[in-house]
N, C-alpha and C positions, 0 to 999 in steps of 0.2 A: 502493498498500500506507498502512494504517497502520502508526502505529507502536505501537500494541498488538498488533499479531501479532506484532512483533519487542522480546521485553522488554530484551533485551544491550543493543541504538540505543537506546530508548527512554530507559534510564538514560545514556547517555550525552549522548543532546539536550537530557533535562531538566537535567542537570550542567550542560550550555553556556548555555541555558537561566537557569536558578538564576542561574548566575556573572556573566552579563550586568545579571539585574538589580540584583543589588549593586551592581556597580558604577552602574549608574543609580541606586538612590535614594541610592549617595553622592553621586553630584555633584549630585543637590534638595539636599541638604544645606548642601553648600558655595553652591547659588545655586534658594533656591526656586521661582524660578518658572520653572525647568526640571522641569518631568513627562509621564515616558515611559513607559507599561507594557509591558513584556511580553508576548506573546499567547505561548496555552498551545501545548505542544506542536505539537500535532497542525495546530492552523490555521496557525502557522510555516511548517511543513513545506508543509503545502499552498501557502501562497503563495511559498514558496522555487523548488518545482514549476514551477510556473505562470509566475515571472520566469525561469526557467533557460529551457523549452521555448521562450516566448514570445520572449526575447531573444537566444535560439543560445551559451549561455553555458554554464560546467558553475562549480559554487560550490564554494569551495574555503576553510572554515572554520578556522581552525588555534587553540587553545586550550592551555590548558598542562594538562596530569595529573600533580597533585599537586604538581607542585614547576615553577620556573623553566628547569631543564635538560630539560622532556619537556613533548612534546607532543602534540595527536592533533586530526589532519587529518581534521574533517568532508565529505565530499564529495557538493553535491546535481549531480546531472547528470539531467536530464528528471526520468521517475519514480522516478530508483534513487536510492538513501540510503546510503550505505558510511561508514565508517569506518576509520583507519587507524592505528595505533603510528609516530610519525616519530622513529627513531631515531640515534645518532648523527651527532648535528646539532649541539650548542652548539657544542664549538669553532668547528667549520666556520662555522659563522653567526660569533661573535667574529672570528674573522679576516675574513673580509668584510666586517664593519662597522667595522675597523679600517684595510684596506688602499684601499677604493674615495673616505670621502673626501677622503685623498691622494692626489689626484690626477695631481699634480704627480710625485709619486714613483712614479705608477704611468702615464702617458703620455710620462719616462723611462726607463721600459724597467728599473728597479732589477728585477734578476735574481733576489735574494731574492723580492723582494712578486711577479717574477711565476710563479715557482715555487708558491707558497701561494696564488696564486689561482685557476691553473689546478687546482690539487688539492682546493684549497674548494670553486673553482667549480662541480663536475663530481661533487664525494662531495655537500654540498649538493644540487645537481638533481634525487638520485637519490632522497635523503632528503624531500624536498618535492613533488616533481614527478613524478620516474621511474617509481618504485615504484609510485606508486598509479594510474598511468594504463599502465602497462605500458611505458612508453619510447617513446610514442605521444600524444602531446600534444592536444586537443581544439583547434580553431580557436578559440576564446575562452574565455578564463580570466579571472573576476573573484575577486580573493585577498579575502581576510579577518584580516590580520595578527592576531597576538600579543606585547606583548615585544618583545624584541629584532629579531622578522621583522617588524614597522613597520617597519624600520630597512633591510632589503635591499628592493634593487630585484634583483626575480626575473626579469627580463629580463633580463640580462648573467650569469644560472645557464647552464651550460655542460652541453650536454647529451650531451658527449663530451670524455672526456682528451684538447688538445691536444698535438701533438708539442715536445719543448724551442723546435722554430723557429717558429713560430708566432705573429704576433704579433697585436695584441689587433685589430686591423682583421678578419681569418680569422677568427678565433675563433668557435666553433659556439654560439653565444650559444640561449638562449630566446626571444628576438625572430624569432629565423629562422622560425621554426614556430609561431609564437602569438601573438597581439595578448591585452595582461594589462591590465585595468583596478584598481582596488582601492576598497574601503571598508571605514570601520572600526567596523559594527555590522551585520550581518545585519539585527535588530530594525528599525532603522531606516529603512536602504534601505529593505527590504518594506512599509514603513507603509499601509494606505491610501490612495491620493492625493489625497483629503478632506480629513487630517491634517495633509498640506505647508500651511504657511501661506504666498499669496501677498503676505499682505498688509503683510509685513516690511518694515520701510527698510532696502533696500540702497543700499550708496557701495563703485561695483567701479569701480577707477582698472586702467588699461594702458596707460603711458605708449610714448612711439616715444623711440626713440634715433640717434642721429647716426650709427654703424656697421652697416654691411651683414652681413643673418643670411651671407651668403655666405663671411664669411670663419669659417667655423667649422672649414675646414680649418687656421686656425692655430692655435696653441698656445693651451693655453685659457686662459692671463696674458693675452696678448694679444688671446684671445677677450672674455676679462672687462675689461680696460683698455676696448679699445676699445667698449664699451657697443653688443657688436649686436644689433640688432632680435630680437624675441623676437615669432614670429606666431604661437607657440601662446597668449600671454598678450591677444590680439585676438579669436582662438576663444574663448577662455575665457570672456571679455566676454559677446562675443554668446551665445556658450548660456546663460551666467546671463540675459541680458536677456529670451530666447525665453519663461523662464520666469515672472520673478520682475520686478515694479515698484519702481521705484527712483533712482537717481542712478549714470550711466554717462561716467566720464570717460577719455579715450581718446588717443592721441597729444598730440598739442600739449600739451592742456586738462588732461591728467595732472600738473600742476603741484604741486608739495610745499606750495606757498599753498594755490591751491585745498583740497588733502585737510587739508592744518590749519585753516583759517579752517571748512571742512565737518561732520569728524570725527563733531563731541559729535553730531553731532544724526541719525545712526543708530546702528539696533542691530545689524546687518551689517555687517562690511567685508569689501571683499575686494583684493589688491592681490598685482598679476601684474605682476611688474615682477625687474630689478636687484634681488641683496641682497649685502653682501657683512661675513663675519663678520672681527673682529677678535678673534686667538682667546690675545692676553694682556692688550687689557683690551676687557672685553663692551661698556661703556659706551658702543663709538667704533667698534661694528658699525654697520651705518646702509643703509637702503633707500635706491634711486638711482629719483627721478622724472624725467620730462618733461625739456627741458633741464641734465639731468645732476646737478640738483640734488639733495642729500645729504638723509636725514633719520635724526638719530639716534638711537639706542638713548637714552641721557640726554635726548635732548629729548620721545623716547614717552613714557616714565617724570613727565616733569611736563605732559603733556596732557590737561585732562577728559575723560575717555573713557567712553559708558557702556554700551560695544555686548556685544553680550551672545555676542555672537561674531566674531571674525579669523580670517581663512585667509590666509595669507603664501605665497603660491607663487610664493616668488621664491628666488635663486640659496641655497642655502648657509643657507638657515633653518630646515633639519631639522637642524645642527650643534649645536653649545654642548652647555653643562652643566646648567644652571638654565632 
């Protein structure tokens, strides 16, 4: 169905496109070498429907509805396109994004945080997903968040309200029902394949660590201090290597010295590794390379980097305020 046949949905979809183009124009002013144009509404809709059917995934994009405390969800599932108002959400998202980064309190079983997580986890589920899909999630969901929602892992929302004696390991998380993936721009995700540059110079690092991945049963503090291996990091590197040309350093070759020597020569840097946030003095936050060698924030600030894109796929890199 074309949007011309549904004027209300057309206005909402075009408002979403206008907001996206405004954000891209702002980015272009900051970095003139980056220029992306959003396609017209019907063209983007057709691409999204084709993507949904080909990948077998429901696309859900959230965008502000006039303020930062009200959202609208655009759901594209096969040939179906629908919009939903997302209500009574802001306080719950705020509670969750406050609780979840404090992993020590979560795992130590703080009763107040446990209650807040149970209540807000279930309420946010019904606002963001449950009401949209009538309580039955698709097998695969691709989430395009905005604002505070970008800090929220949808996998840990709760499909039911657990009783007070239910431990974290047995709670009814959404990840038990659906596979989640994320994109941060629907229009960029759906660009024609030919517009993706395979000639960009990539430097990708996925270090190895002495710790074992089987240490997941340990406490979070022990896990991080033990520098457990990150098999997902090796998978990231392999996936990027299939699609792009560049230099790929994994295992023992992903050394701090190799990164600092080569980083200035590349347009795209992707770092899949352990990271540690220093909450009191951010300049002492650091990334951990092979051999447990640390590269501190203040050292990175002194490097002569010309990369157009840096991906920090590391622990705690989503935290902080700057």
